[in-house]
C-alpha positions, -999 to +999 in steps of 0.1 A: -260-275+266-231-295+253-254-313+228-267-280+216-233-265+211-221-297+193-251-296+170-246-260+161-209-264+154-212-281+119-236-254+107-211-227+117-183-246+100-204-250+068-211-212+067-174-205+071-167-229+042-193-212+021-178-178+027-143-190+019-155-207-012-174-176-023-143-155-017-121-180-036-144-179-066-147-142-065-109-137-066-099-169-083-121-169-114-108-136-127-073-146-120-077-179-138-094-162-168-066-136-169-039-163-168-056-183-196-057-151-217-019-147-213-011-183-223-037-192-249-034-176-284-064-180-306-062-189-343-046-216-365-011-201-368+021-216-356+020-195-324-017-204-316-027-226-287-006-228-255+020-201-257+034-187-224+059-164-243+042-133-227+059-141-194+092-143-211+089-108-224+083-092-191+119-083-182+127-071-218+095-049-221+103-014-231+098+011-202+091-014-175+124-008-156+119+030-155+083+029-145+088+002-119+119+020-105+099+053-103+070+035-084+094+018-060+112+051-053+079+069-047+069+040-024+101+043-004+097+080+000+060+077+009+068+051+036+094+073+052+071+104+053+039+087+064+057+068+092+075+100+103+041+118+105+019+091+121+041+072+146+053+102+167+018+117+166+002+085+178+028+079+205+025+116+217-013+113+219-011+081+239+013+097+264+001+133+268-033+138+251-054+106+250-086+127+245-073+138+211-071+102+199-106+103+182-096+135+165-064+120+150-083+089+140-109+110+121-082+130+104-064+099+093-096+082+080-107+112+059-089+101+027-113+071+026-142+095+023-128+117-005-130+100-039-096+098-056-109+117-087-120+146-065-087+145-046-066+147-078-088+174-092-080+195-061-043+188-066-044+199-103-063+230-093-037+238-067-008+233-091-023+260-114-015+286-088+021+286-100+012+312-127+001+340-103+031+332-082+056+334-110+073+365-095+077+349-060+101+322-046+071+298-044+072+295-082+104+274-080+088+252-054+058+245-076+081+236-105+103+214-083+075+193-069+064+184-104+098+172-116+091+141-138+122+123-126+109+124-090+075+139-087+072+151-051+036+159-057+029+122-061+047+114-028+025+140-010-006+126-026+003+090-018+011+100+018-024+113+022-039+082+006-019+058+028-028+075+061-059+053+069-040+020+063-009+031+082-029+044+111-048+012+114-017-010+113+002+011+139-029+014+161-032-023+162+004-026+172+003+001+199-028-015+214-008-046+222+019-028+243+020-005+273+035+026+257+035+047+288+053+021+309+079+014+283+086+051+277+088+060+314+111+031+321+134+040+292+135+077+302+143+068+338+172+047+326+186+077+308+175+070+272+170+100+250+138+104+229+155+091+197+167+061+216+133+055+230+118+054+195+146+035+178+156+009+205+124+005+225+092+013+206+101+003+171+114-032+179+081-039+197+062-026+166+081-046+140+050-065+129+029-033+128+056-013+110+060-042+084+022-042+078+022-004+074+051-005+049+036-034+029+002-017+027+018+016+015+039-003-010+008-021-024-010+012-026+017+029-046+022+000-069-015-002-076-025+035-077-035+046-112-059+076-110-037+102-094-006+094-115-025+092-148-044+125-143-012+142-133+005+128-164+032+107-147+042+073-160+043+051-129+041+013-130+003+011-131+001+038-158+027+020-179+007-013-176-025+004-188-006+021-217+010-012-226-024-029-227-031-010-259+001-022-275+005-058-262-026-069-241-012-103-233+020-088-219+001-062-199-021-088-182+010-111-176+028-083-158-004-075-138-006-112-127+031-113-119+030-081-097-002-093-080+013-127-073+044-110-059+023-088-037+004-119-023+037-136-016+049-106+003+017-105+023+019-143+030+055-139+041+046-110+064+017-129+080+038-160+085+067-140+101+042-123+124+027-156+135+061-171+142+071-141+163+038-146+183+045-183+188+081-176+200+068-149+224 
């Protein structure tokens, strides 16, 4: 038996190496090609050849600050709302209604089934209701949620789109802890419900909360369809618009934002591994 397991182990390692190599090629080749596009200028002019000046123009690009600031603000608001909706609901179901857990899971997974183009079409159709409601107080609400300086409608849309990722991240964290025991012990010691959430549950869910926040941030910084069809200039929409004016700069900003996202993910996974080792 030992000889059989030893003989099978190299094949298993080779298959893993093949999968890793295929994944590296799948993601690495487009990245390398994009990077070469940003630093190689064709032609025989003085600026031809190796020219990484596109990366030097990132910070001075017209409109990047406003679009990036809008996306980061929308991401922060989305994170607060989606966590405020999902975390109390998931804890409540684990404590008092465990049979409703599949129902909550299905509801949170539904955004993965609905195509984004269909989702945004429904939003646009709903926003057209403001004309029949012009004589009611709801008219002002429809106008307020579409304010270009802070479009609440995008926050609501991103909250729905982030539900599956946030649910999975929090569910993985809650599975590693005995929620009922922690809550009952805290309540018996005189802790209020806000204290239970802030000082007992959330510290034990730091890794899960960080994963949920990161996934939501990545979603907002990369979402294009909803913002473009609703005519808001978020960071992805600005990148696509910039590609028609300065393609090299647009690709350089995309590579820079993608590299920053990967670094955040690497830092998050490293911090989570260190906390597990310390525990």
